C-alpha positions in Angstrom: -12.4 -24.4 13.9 -12.2 -23.8 10.2 -9.3 -25.5 8.4 -7.6 -23.6 5.5 -5.0 -25.1 3.1 -2.6 -22.7 1.5 -0.6 -24.0 -1.5 2.2 -21.7 -2.5 4.1 -22.1 -5.8 7.8 -22.1 -5.0 9.2 -20.4 -8.1 10.2 -16.9 -7.1 9.2 -15.1 -3.9 6.1 -13.2 -5.1 3.8 -16.2 -4.4 5.1 -16.4 -0.8 4.9 -12.6 -0.3 1.3 -12.4 -1.4 0.2 -15.3 0.9 2.0 -13.9 3.9 0.3 -10.5 3.4 -3.0 -12.3 3.1 -2.2 -14.1 6.3 -1.7 -10.8 8.1 -5.2 -9.5 7.3 -7.3 -12.7 7.5 -7.9 -12.5 11.3 -9.5 -9.1 10.8 -12.1 -10.6 8.5 -12.8 -14.0 10.0 -14.9 -14.0 13.1 -13.6 -17.2 14.5 -10.3 -19.0 14.9 -8.9 -20.9 12.0 -6.2 -23.5 11.4 -3.8 -23.0 8.4 -1.8 -25.7 6.7 1.0 -24.5 4.3 2.4 -26.4 1.3 5.5 -25.6 -0.8 9.1 -26.7 -1.4 12.6 -25.3 -1.7 13.3 -21.8 -0.5 9.7 -21.0 0.2 9.3 -24.2 2.3 12.4 -23.2 4.4 11.0 -19.6 4.8 7.8 -21.1 6.2 9.7 -23.2 8.7 11.7 -20.2 9.8 8.6 -17.9 10.0 6.4 -20.4 12.0 8.8 -22.3 14.3 5.9 -23.3 16.6 3.7 -24.6 13.7 6.1 -27.1 12.1 3.3 -29.8 11.9 1.3 -27.5 9.7 4.0 -27.0 7.2 4.3 -29.6 4.5 6.8 -30.2 1.7 5.2 -30.9 -1.7 7.6 -31.2 -4.6 5.7 -29.0 -7.0 7.3 -29.1 -10.5 9.4 -25.9 -11.2 11.9 -24.9 -13.9 15.5 -25.9 -13.3 17.6 -23.0 -12.1 20.3 -21.7 -14.4 23.0 -19.0 -13.9 20.5 -16.2 -14.6 16.9 -17.3 -14.1 15.6 -20.7 -15.4 17.7 -22.8 -17.7 15.6 -23.6 -20.8 17.9 -26.4 -21.9 17.9 -28.2 -18.5 14.2 -27.6 -18.0 13.4 -29.2 -21.3 15.8 -32.1 -20.6 14.0 -32.6 -17.2 10.7 -33.4 -18.9 11.8 -37.0 -19.5 15.1 -37.3 -17.5 16.3 -36.6 -14.0 18.3 -33.4 -13.6 20.3 -32.6 -10.4 17.9 -33.4 -7.5 14.8 -33.3 -9.7 13.1 -36.4 -11.0 11.8 -36.4 -14.5 8.9 -34.0 -14.9 6.5 -36.8 -15.8 7.2 -38.5 -12.5 7.2 -35.3 -10.6 3.7 -34.4 -11.7 2.4 -37.9 -10.9 4.0 -38.0 -7.5 3.2 -34.5 -6.4 -0.5 -34.7 -7.5 -0.7 -38.0 -5.5 0.7 -36.4 -2.4 -1.5 -33.3 -2.6 -4.6 -35.6 -3.1 -3.6 -37.5 0.1 -3.5 -34.2 2.0 -6.9 -33.1 0.6 -8.5 -36.4 1.6 -7.0 -36.5 5.0 -7.3 -32.8 6.1 -10.8 -32.2 4.5 -10.2 -28.4 4.3 -13.0 -26.0 4.6 -11.3 -23.7 2.1 -8.2 -23.9 -0.1 -6.2 -20.9 -1.3 -3.7 -21.4 -4.1 -1.1 -19.0 -5.3 0.3 -20.5 -8.5 -0.2 -24.2 -7.7 -2.4 -25.4 -10.6 -2.5 -29.0 -9.5 -4.1 -28.0 -6.2 -6.6 -25.9 -8.1 -7.8 -29.0 -10.0 -8.1 -31.0 -6.8 -10.0 -28.2 -5.0 -12.4 -27.9 -7.9 -13.1 -31.6 -8.0 -13.8 -31.6 -4.3 -16.2 -28.6 -4.3 -13.8 -26.3 -2.5 -12.1 -23.0 -3.5 -14.5 -22.1 -6.3 -17.9 -20.8 -5.0 -20.8 -20.7 -7.5 -20.6 -16.9 -7.8 -17.1 -16.9 -9.3 -16.8 -20.2 -11.0 -17.2 -18.7 -14.4 -15.4 -15.4 -14.0 -12.2 -13.9 -12.6 -12.4 -11.3 -9.8 -9.8 -8.7 -9.7 -8.9 -8.1 -6.1 -6.1 -5.5 -6.5 -2.4 -5.5 -5.7 -1.1 -7.1 -2.5 0.7 -4.0 -1.3 2.5 -3.8 1.9 0.4 -1.3 3.8 2.1 -1.7 7.2 2.1 1.4 9.3 5.7 1.7 10.5 5.9 3.2 13.9 7.9 6.4 14.2 11.4 5.6 15.2 14.7 7.4 15.4 16.4 7.5 12.0 19.1 4.9 11.5 22.7 5.8 10.3 21.6 4.7 6.8 18.6 7.0 6.8 20.7 9.9 8.0 23.3 9.2 5.3 20.8 9.4 2.5 18.7 12.3 3.8 18.5 15.0 1.2 20.6 13.1 -1.4 19.7 12.5 -5.0 20.1 8.7 -5.7 18.6 5.7 -7.5 17.3 2.6 -5.7 18.6 -0.7 -7.2 16.6 -3.7 -6.0 17.8 -7.3 -6.1 14.8 -9.6 -5.6 13.6 -13.2 -6.4 15.1 -16.6 -5.8 18.9 -17.1 -5.8 19.5 -17.4 -9.5 17.3 -14.4 -10.2 18.8 -12.3 -7.4 22.4 -13.2 -8.4 21.7 -12.7 -12.1 20.2 -9.3 -11.4 23.2 -8.3 -9.3 25.6 -9.3 -12.1 23.8 -7.1 -14.6 23.7 -4.2 -12.2 27.5 -4.4 -11.6 28.1 -4.2 -15.4 26.2 -0.9 -15.4 28.1 0.5 -12.4 31.4 0.1 -14.3 30.2 2.4 -17.1 31.8 5.9 -17.2 28.4 7.6 -17.1 27.7 6.1 -13.7 30.7 7.9 -12.1 28.5 10.5 -10.4 25.2 8.6 -10.2 24.6 7.7 -6.5 22.9 4.4 -5.9 21.6 2.2 -3.0 21.6 -1.5 -3.7 19.3 -3.7 -1.5 20.4 -7.4 -1.8 17.4 -9.0 -0.2 19.8 -11.2 1.9 19.8 -11.2 5.6 23.5 -10.8 5.8 25.0 -7.9 7.7 28.5 -8.5 6.1 27.1 -7.0 2.8 26.5 -3.6 4.4 29.1 -1.1 3.3 29.5 2.3 1.7 31.8 3.1 -1.3 33.0 6.7 -1.2 33.8 8.7 -4.3 37.4 8.3 -3.2 37.0 4.5 -4.0 37.4 3.4 -0.4 35.0 1.3 1.6 33.4 2.3 4.8 30.8 1.0 7.3 27.5 2.8 7.2 28.2 4.3 10.7 31.7 5.4 9.6 30.4 7.0 6.4 27.8 9.0 8.3 30.2 10.1 11.1 32.9 11.2 8.6 30.3 12.7 6.2 31.7 10.6 3.3 30.8 11.8 -0.2 29.4 8.4 -1.2 28.6 6.9 -4.6 27.3 3.4 -3.6 25.6 1.9 -0.6 25.2 -1.9 -0.4 22.7 -3.2 2.2 21.9 -6.8 2.8 18.4 -6.3 4.1 16.6 -3.0 4.7 14.3 -2.7 7.7 10.7 -1.8 6.9 11.3 1.8 8.0 14.5 2.1 6.1 12.9 0.6 3.0 10.1 3.2 3.1 12.6 6.0 3.6 14.6 4.9 0.6 11.5 4.6 -1.6 10.4 8.0 -0.5 13.8 9.6 -1.2 14.9 7.9 -4.4 14.7 9.5 -7.8 13.9 6.2 -9.6 14.0 2.5 -8.9 15.8 -0.1 -10.9 14.2 -3.6 -10.8 14.0 -6.9 -12.7 10.3 -6.5 -13.4 8.6 -8.4 -10.6 4.9 -7.2 -10.6 4.8 -7.3 -6.8 7.7 -4.8 -6.6 6.3 -2.8 -9.6 3.0 -2.2 -7.9 4.6 -1.0 -4.7 7.0 1.4 -6.4 4.7 2.9 -9.0 1.3 2.5 -7.3 2.2 3.1 -3.6 5.2 5.4 -4.0 4.7 7.1 -7.4 8.3 6.5 -8.5 9.4 5.7 -12.1 11.0 2.4 -12.7 13.8 1.2 -14.9 13.3 -2.5 -15.7 16.0 -5.0 -16.5 14.0 -8.1 -17.2 15.1 -11.7 -16.4 12.0 -13.5 -17.7 9.7 -12.8 -20.6 7.0 -12.1 -18.0 9.2 -9.3 -16.7 9.7 -7.9 -20.2 5.9 -7.7 -20.8 5.2 -6.0 -17.5 7.9 -3.4 -18.0 6.9 -2.7 -21.6 3.4 -2.0 -20.3 4.8 0.5 -17.8 6.8 2.1 -20.5 3.8 2.5 -22.7 2.0 4.3 -19.8 5.1 6.5 -19.2 5.6 5.1 -15.7 9.1 3.7 -16.5 11.6 2.5 -19.0 12.5 -0.9 -20.4 16.3 -1.4 -20.5 17.7 -4.8 -21.7 21.4 -3.8 -21.8 23.7 -1.6 -19.7 23.8 1.1 -22.4 20.0 1.2 -22.4 20.0 1.6 -18.6 22.3 4.6 -18.9 20.0 6.1 -21.5 16.9 5.3 -19.3 18.4 7.2 -16.4 19.0 10.2 -18.6 15.5 10.0 -20.1 13.8 9.9 -16.7 15.9 12.8 -15.4 15.2 14.9 -18.5 11.4 14.3 -18.4 10.9 13.9 -14.7 7.8 16.2 -14.5 6.0 14.2 -17.1 6.7 10.9 -15.3 5.5 12.4 -12.1 2.3 13.5 -13.7 1.6 10.0 -15.1 2.5 8.3 -11.9 0.3 10.6 -9.9 -2.7 9.6 -12.1 -1.7 5.9 -11.9 -1.4 6.0 -8.1 -4.8 7.7 -7.8 -6.5 4.8 -9.5 -4.2 2.1 -7.9 -6.0 -0.5 -5.7 -3.4 -1.8 -3.3 -5.8 -3.6 -1.0 -5.6 -7.0 -2.7 -5.0 -8.8 0.5 -8.0 -7.2 2.3 -10.3 -7.8 -0.7 -9.2 -11.4 -0.9 -9.7 -11.9 2.8 -13.2 -10.6 2.5 -14.0 -13.2 -0.2 -12.5 -15.9 2.0 -14.8 -14.8 4.8 -17.8 -14.8 2.6 -17.1 -18.3 1.3 -16.6 -19.8 4.8 -19.8 -18.1 6.0 -21.8 -19.8 3.2 -20.4 -23.2 4.2 -21.9 -23.0 7.7 
């Protein structure tokens, strides 16, 4: 049985999401059974434990160095301080790097993986290269673009939920909260500032919180009162805002199909799905510089708008509505050339590498 090591960088959820989507398609490309060992820390480590309760021995905590969380995204000050000094539960970065590389090296030497797949863990890349794994001769000196790791799950036809009935035929924007806790909370705070603006008085919105917490689910009517989703549907409430902790896969696709635009923080995983798979314009409110660069690229292609303040968000909504046909044209062209089969393309490379090692 082939043994695969998966090292998942724990800063943000995109690394975890990509690896799980790869996991879903690997069995279709590998002609034999394989044993996977997962490595990460923090929220991602906990997610792995929850996702694979019967494979706890294959899930390992490795304290990969990450930035120190601040109120909104990483704290530059604390992260710089942490280079030489302990901060909160984090040892100094110098000691972190030394200890985590030592632990990963021990796993490599003990498990003797047939293949290692890294998503963001640079230390593991170095170890893999030194041990002749992970980098086949054909791609040592080049980068292979595999495409976007889109969620291509076919959702079985099911009866519409109360939420889906409530939004059917309604003009609304989809506001997504994603990322780790500081990113998610920071994004939510910035969204709330926008909602208090006068111009948002008639702008319907659905906010997904990316938290598996049913207590979040409620509907705010234009009368200012709160209702449950069921109550709002049964009473035909004229709603202005819907808050949902966690959308089902079917609900998420319904919302993406029905929304006029999506407001996001700029995660490239989310951007690809919205623009490439669903051909909807985005309004990006960045948390990190990486987000800013990605949204600016989308703006240049007329696929969305960069908005770094609440006033710019209002202006962006107006701009998209006024020029909607143009955005649709550009998005249609982008979607036509969009390769969302990154997980499948990567699984094919994995299969070819393991085949050569026989």
